[in-house]
LOVEXBA-446475 format. One line per field, with one value per residue (C-alpha): residue number from 1; residue in three letters; chain; x, y, z. Coordinates in Angstrom, 1 decimal, padded with zeros to 4 digits. Each point is the difference from the previous one (the first is absolute). Layout:
BEGIN
pos [NUM / ...]
code [ALA / ...]
unit [A / ...]
xx [X / ...]
yy [Y / ...]
zz [Z / ...]
***
This chain:
BEGIN
pos [1 / 2 / 3 / 4 / 5 / 6 / 7 / 8 / 9 / 10 / 11 / 12 / 13 / 14 / 15 / 16 / 17 / 18 / 19 / 20 / 21 / 22 / 23 / 24 / 25 / 26 / 27 / 28 / 29 / 30 / 31 / 32 / 33 / 34 / 35 / 36 / 37 / 38 / 39 / 40 / 41 / 42 / 43 / 44 / 45 / 46 / 47 / 48 / 49 / 50 / 51 / 52 / 53 / 54 / 55 / 56 / 57 / 58 / 59 / 60 / 61 / 62 / 63 / 64 / 65 / 66 / 67 / 68 / 69 / 70 / 71 / 72 / 73 / 74 / 75 / 76 / 77 / 78 / 79 / 80 / 81 / 82 / 83 / 84 / 85 / 86 / 87 / 88 / 89 / 90 / 91 / 92 / 93 / 94 / 95 / 96 / 97 / 98 / 99 / 100 / 101 / 102 / 103 / 104 / 105 / 106 / 107 / 108 / 109 / 110 / 111 / 112 / 113 / 114 / 115 / 116 / 117 / 118 / 119 / 120 / 121 / 122 / 123 / 124 / 125 / 126 / 127 / 128 / 129 / 130 / 131 / 132 / 133 / 134 / 135 / 136 / 137 / 138 / 139 / 140 / 141 / 142 / 143 / 144 / 145 / 146 / 147 / 148 / 149 / 150 / 151 / 152 / 153 / 154 / 155 / 156 / 157 / 158 / 159 / 160 / 161 / 162 / 163 / 164 / 165 / 166 / 167 / 168 / 169 / 170 / 171 / 172 / 173 / 174 / 175 / 176 / 177 / 178 / 179 / 180 / 181 / 182 / 183 / 184 / 185 / 186 / 187 / 188 / 189 / 190 / 191 / 192 / 193 / 194 / 195 / 196 / 197 / 198 / 199 / 200 / 201 / 202 / 203 / 204 / 205 / 206 / 207 / 208 / 209 / 210 / 211 / 212 / 213 / 214]
code [MET / LYS / PHE / ASP / LEU / PRO / ILE / GLN / ILE / ASP / ALA / ALA / ALA / VAL / LEU / PRO / PRO / VAL / ALA / ASN / LEU / HIS / LYS / PHE / SER / ASP / MET / GLY / SER / ASP / LEU / THR / ILE / PHE / SER / GLY / GLY / LYS / GLY / ILE / ARG / GLY / PRO / ASN / ASP / THR / GLY / LEU / ILE / LEU / GLY / ALA / GLY / GLU / ARG / GLY / MET / GLU / LEU / ILE / GLU / ALA / ILE / ARG / MET / GLN / ALA / CYS / PRO / ASN / THR / GLY / PHE / GLY / ARG / ALA / PHE / LYS / VAL / SER / LYS / GLU / GLN / ILE / VAL / GLY / LEU / VAL / THR / ALA / LEU / GLU / ILE / PHE / VAL / GLU / LYS / ASP / GLU / ASN / VAL / GLU / TYR / ASN / LYS / GLN / ILE / GLU / LEU / LEU / GLU / TYR / ILE / SER / ILE / HIS / ILE / SER / SER / ILE / PRO / CYS / ILE / SER / VAL / GLU / ILE / VAL / PRO / ASN / ASN / GLU / VAL / TYR / HIS / GLU / PHE / PRO / ILE / MET / ALA / ARG / VAL / PRO / ARG / LEU / LYS / ILE / GLU / TRP / ASP / LYS / ASN / SER / ALA / ARG / ILE / ASP / ALA / LYS / GLU / LEU / ASP / SER / ARG / LEU / ALA / ILE / GLY / ASP / PRO / PRO / ILE / PHE / LEU / GLY / SER / THR / ILE / LEU / ASN / PRO / PHE / THR / ASN / LYS / GLU / ILE / ARG / TYR / ILE / ASN / PRO / TYR / LEU / LEU / ARG / ARG / SER / GLU / ALA / GLU / ILE / VAL / ALA / GLU / ARG / LEU / LYS / GLU / VAL / PHE / THR / LYS]
unit [A / A / A / A / A / A / A / A / A / A / A / A / A / A / A / A / A / A / A / A / A / A / A / A / A / A / A / A / A / A / A / A / A / A / A / A / A / A / A / A / A / A / A / A / A / A / A / A / A / A / A / A / A / A / A / A / A / A / A / A / A / A / A / A / A / A / A / A / A / A / A / A / A / A / A / A / A / A / A / A / A / A / A / A / A / A / A / A / A / A / A / A / A / A / A / A / A / A / A / A / A / A / A / A / A / A / A / A / A / A / A / A / A / A / A / A / A / A / A / A / A / A / A / A / A / A / A / A / A / A / A / A / A / A / A / A / A / A / A / A / A / A / A / A / A / A / A / A / A / A / A / A / A / A / A / A / A / A / A / A / A / A / A / A / A / A / A / A / A / A / A / A / A / A / A / A / A / A / A / A / A / A / A / A / A / A / A / A / A / A / A / A / A / A / A / A / A / A / A / A / A / A / A / A / A / A / A / A / A / A / A / A / A / A]
xx [-015.6 / -001.6 / -001.3 / -000.2 / 001.6 / 001.3 / 003.8 / 001.7 / 003.7 / 002.0 / 002.4 / 001.0 / 003.7 / 000.3 / 000.4 / 002.0 / -000.4 / -002.9 / -001.3 / -001.0 / -002.7 / -002.0 / 002.2 / -002.1 / -003.3 / 001.1 / 000.9 / -003.6 / 000.0 / -003.4 / 001.6 / 003.6 / 001.1 / 003.0 / 001.6 / -000.1 / 003.0 / 002.7 / 000.8 / -002.3 / 001.6 / -003.4 / -001.5 / 000.7 / -003.6 / -001.3 / -000.5 / -001.6 / -002.5 / -000.3 / -002.9 / 000.0 / -002.9 / -003.7 / 000.5 / 003.0 / -002.4 / -002.6 / 002.4 / 001.2 / -003.7 / -000.2 / 003.0 / -001.2 / -003.3 / 002.3 / 001.7 / -001.0 / -002.6 / -001.4 / 000.2 / 001.6 / 003.0 / 002.4 / -001.0 / 002.6 / 002.6 / -000.8 / 002.8 / -000.1 / -000.4 / 003.5 / 001.2 / -002.0 / 001.4 / 003.6 / -000.6 / -001.2 / 002.8 / 002.7 / -001.7 / 000.2 / 003.5 / 000.8 / -001.5 / 001.6 / 003.8 / 002.3 / 000.4 / 003.4 / 001.5 / -001.2 / 001.1 / 003.6 / 000.2 / -000.8 / 002.7 / 002.6 / -000.8 / 000.6 / 003.2 / 001.2 / -000.8 / 001.5 / 003.3 / 000.3 / -000.6 / 001.3 / 003.5 / -001.2 / 001.8 / -002.8 / -002.9 / -001.0 / -002.5 / -002.1 / -002.5 / -003.3 / -001.6 / -003.6 / -000.7 / -001.5 / 003.3 / 001.3 / -002.3 / -000.6 / -003.5 / -002.2 / -002.2 / 002.6 / -000.3 / 002.3 / 002.4 / 003.6 / 001.4 / 003.5 / 000.5 / 002.6 / 001.1 / 002.5 / 001.1 / -000.9 / 003.1 / 002.5 / -001.8 / -000.8 / -003.4 / -003.3 / -002.8 / -002.1 / 002.8 / 000.8 / -003.8 / 000.3 / 003.2 / -001.5 / -003.2 / 001.2 / 002.1 / -000.9 / -001.6 / -001.2 / 000.4 / -002.0 / 001.1 / -002.3 / 000.1 / -000.2 / -003.5 / 000.7 / 002.1 / 003.4 / 001.4 / 003.2 / 001.5 / 001.1 / -001.7 / -001.9 / -001.2 / -001.4 / 000.2 / -003.1 / 001.0 / -003.6 / -000.4 / 003.8 / 001.6 / 003.8 / 000.8 / -001.8 / 001.7 / 003.4 / -001.3 / -001.0 / 003.4 / 001.9 / -002.2 / 000.5 / 003.8 / 000.0 / -002.1 / 002.0 / 003.5 / -000.7]
yy [017.9 / -001.3 / -003.4 / 001.1 / -003.2 / -000.6 / 000.1 / -002.7 / 000.1 / -003.2 / 001.6 / -003.2 / 000.5 / 003.7 / 000.6 / 001.8 / 003.1 / 000.3 / 002.9 / -002.7 / -001.2 / 003.2 / 001.0 / -002.0 / 001.3 / 003.6 / -000.7 / -001.2 / -003.6 / -001.4 / -003.1 / -000.6 / -003.6 / -000.7 / -003.2 / -000.4 / -002.3 / 002.0 / 003.6 / 000.0 / -003.4 / -001.4 / -003.4 / -001.1 / -000.9 / 003.5 / 003.3 / 003.3 / 001.3 / 003.8 / 001.9 / 003.8 / 002.2 / -000.8 / -002.8 / -001.4 / -000.2 / -001.7 / -002.7 / -000.5 / -000.7 / -002.5 / -001.7 / -000.4 / -001.4 / -003.0 / -000.8 / -001.7 / -000.2 / 000.2 / -002.9 / 001.9 / -000.4 / 001.0 / -002.7 / -002.3 / 002.5 / 001.1 / 000.5 / -000.8 / 002.4 / -000.5 / 000.9 / 003.2 / 000.9 / -000.8 / 002.2 / 003.0 / -000.2 / -000.3 / 002.9 / 002.0 / -000.6 / 000.6 / 003.5 / 001.0 / -000.9 / 002.6 / -000.8 / 001.8 / -002.0 / -003.3 / 001.0 / 000.9 / -003.3 / -002.0 / 002.2 / -001.0 / -003.6 / 000.3 / 001.9 / -002.8 / -002.7 / 002.1 / 000.6 / -003.8 / -001.4 / 003.0 / -001.6 / -002.9 / 000.6 / -001.1 / 002.0 / 003.6 / 001.4 / 003.1 / 001.3 / 000.9 / 002.4 / -000.2 / 003.6 / 002.8 / 000.2 / -003.4 / -003.2 / -003.5 / 000.7 / 003.2 / -001.1 / -002.2 / 000.2 / 002.3 / -002.8 / 000.0 / -002.9 / -001.4 / -000.9 / -002.6 / -000.3 / -002.4 / -001.8 / -003.5 / -001.1 / 001.6 / -001.1 / -003.5 / 000.3 / 001.3 / 001.4 / -003.1 / -002.1 / 002.8 / -000.2 / -003.7 / 000.0 / 002.6 / -001.8 / -003.3 / 001.5 / 000.4 / 002.5 / 000.1 / 003.3 / 001.5 / 003.0 / 002.4 / -000.1 / 002.8 / 001.5 / 001.7 / -000.9 / 001.4 / -000.2 / -001.7 / -003.5 / -000.1 / -002.0 / 002.2 / -000.6 / 002.2 / 000.1 / 001.3 / 001.1 / 000.7 / -002.9 / -000.7 / 000.1 / 000.8 / -003.7 / -000.9 / 002.5 / -001.5 / -003.5 / 001.3 / 001.6 / -003.0 / -002.4 / 002.2 / 000.0 / -003.8 / -000.7 / 002.4 / -000.8 / -003.8]
zz [-018.4 / -003.1 / 001.2 / 003.9 / 001.1 / 003.5 / 000.6 / 001.9 / 000.8 / 001.0 / 002.5 / 001.8 / 000.1 / -000.2 / 003.8 / 001.6 / -000.1 / 002.2 / -002.2 / -002.8 / 002.2 / -001.1 / -003.1 / -002.6 / 001.6 / -000.2 / -003.6 / -000.7 / 000.6 / 001.1 / 001.6 / 001.1 / 001.0 / 002.4 / 001.1 / 003.8 / -000.3 / -001.8 / 001.0 / 002.9 / 001.3 / 001.2 / -000.7 / -003.6 / -000.8 / 000.9 / -001.7 / -000.2 / -002.6 / 000.4 / -001.5 / -001.0 / -000.9 / -000.2 / -002.7 / 002.0 / 003.1 / -001.9 / -001.3 / 003.4 / 001.2 / -003.0 / 001.2 / 003.5 / -001.3 / -001.5 / 003.1 / 003.3 / 001.5 / -003.5 / -002.4 / -002.8 / -002.2 / 002.7 / 002.6 / -001.5 / 000.8 / 003.4 / 002.7 / 003.8 / 002.6 / 001.2 / -003.4 / -000.1 / 003.5 / -001.4 / -003.1 / 002.0 / 002.5 / -002.8 / -001.8 / 003.2 / 000.4 / -003.7 / 000.1 / 003.2 / -000.9 / -001.2 / -003.6 / -000.4 / 002.8 / -001.4 / -003.5 / 001.4 / 001.9 / -003.2 / -001.9 / 002.8 / -000.6 / -003.8 / 000.6 / 002.4 / -002.6 / -002.8 / 001.9 / 000.6 / -003.6 / -002.1 / 000.2 / -002.1 / -003.2 / -002.4 / 001.3 / 000.3 / 002.8 / 000.1 / 002.5 / -001.7 / 002.2 / -001.4 / 000.8 / -002.2 / -002.2 / -000.4 / 000.1 / -001.6 / -000.8 / 000.0 / 002.9 / 001.9 / 003.8 / 001.7 / 001.0 / -001.3 / -001.7 / -000.6 / -003.8 / -000.7 / -003.5 / -001.4 / -003.4 / 000.3 / -002.1 / 002.2 / 003.2 / -001.4 / 001.5 / -001.3 / 001.9 / 000.1 / 001.4 / 002.6 / 001.0 / 000.3 / 002.2 / 002.4 / 000.2 / 001.1 / 002.9 / 003.8 / 000.1 / -003.5 / -001.7 / -003.0 / -001.8 / -002.2 / -003.7 / -002.6 / -000.5 / -003.4 / -002.9 / 001.1 / -003.7 / 001.0 / -000.4 / 003.6 / 002.8 / 002.6 / 003.5 / 002.7 / 003.8 / 001.9 / 003.5 / 001.2 / 002.3 / 000.5 / 003.5 / 000.3 / 000.9 / -003.1 / -002.3 / 001.2 / -001.0 / -003.4 / -000.6 / 001.1 / -002.2 / -003.0 / 000.4 / 000.4 / -003.0 / -002.4 / 001.1 / -000.2]
***
């Protein structure tokens, strides 16, 4: 490269799949940073910084010099021993799971919700697989999502009001918004099943039916 600058990849939210742990290093990234509390499901204020190649290792050593027990920049951002154990344990569980089984379970949850809310006249629903063919964003994690789309005039409710009504319930529910401009005048929200249990999917479906029909 012309300026020989180190390359750092912010990959906080691109797990799963597990292969992404080394994908960007294989592509030439010197440092790749992952959140410990998203796809890995570890403590929220933890993360991984992975180095590759000679320069990556040099950068990792420089980072270590900024952390405890040194009084460097990273001292203010240290994590506890318990959090480290939690992250390592979560990472071990993450890499050992069968990704296809987990993915299919998530598809089943979205199919359940889709069946129960597709009868609402004013909305349309679609499962976005977030695979190699059809995805919301080029580097989206391999987690399917349910896209809910509707006309606010026909439904008499816009996305912000839907968010407010779902948030004040018990339990509160928060849907995902669009990442890119969808080039449509319709309202759009997404359901992410990654951390949903079956009983929680049932609650989401019922609450959506209740809000839209009232």
